[in-house]
N, C-alpha and C positions, 0 to 999 in steps of 0.2 A: 405945560407939555409944547408949546412954540418954542419955550428958551432952550429946551432938549433936541428939538428938532431944526435949530440954528446950528447948536453943537453937533449934530452928528452932520449934517449937510457940511459944516464946515472939515470936520475929521474925514467926508468922505472925499474930497475936494483936495486935500492934504496927502492925502492915500492915493488918489490918482496922478497928483504929480511927482508921488514918489515913485510909482511906478514909471512915468513918463524919465524919470530920471536913472531910472534901472534899466530900462531899454536902452539910455543913451550912452549909460556906463557899459552896456555890453557891446554895444557897438565900438565904443573908443579903445575896449578891451582887446577886440578883435584890427581893428585897425594899427594896435601896438604890435601885433602880433605878428602881422604883416610888414612891416617896418622893420619890423628885428630877422624875419627871416631874409627879404632884401636888402639889409647892411652886413647881415653876414656873409651873402653872396660878394657883394660889392667888395666886402675885405679879402675875401677866398681870390676875387678875379686883380686885386690892387697888390699881392703880397705875388702872385703868378706872373704878372707886368713887371712887378718892381727885380723881380729874378732874369727876367728876357734882360733888363735896363741893364742888369750888374755883366751880364755877359756880350750886352754888344761895346758896353766904355771898357770891358777888357779889350774886345774886338781894336776898337777906335784905339785905346796905348797903343798896342803890337803896330797899327800901321802908321802911326805918328812916330814912333820910335824906327821904321821902316825907314820914312821920309826926311829924317831927321839924319839917319845914319846917310843918305843918297846925297842928301845935301853937301855933308858932312867930304864926303868922299869927292863930289864934284868941285867944291874951294880946294883937296888939295892936288886932286888934276888941274884945276886951272891954276895956282901957285906952281904948280912942277913945271906948265905949258909956259907963263909966263918968265920964270926962269932959263927954262932951258934952250928957249927960241930969242 
């Protein structure tokens, strides 16, 4: 009987350990679900910001074009004044 009692005790300990592992895995699953939700929200915000950056880049390119045009006009006016005077 003693041998069976020890075996039963070991099986009970294993069962307790398996229960603890199962509880821990449940917590890990909850954490992964929260992280997945957080990641999806982050990806949405990133896409929105990337779209805004594209609009800003278009505006920057437009302003740079205007500055280059003004610079070219200034050079032409400077050359004209140097030649005429």
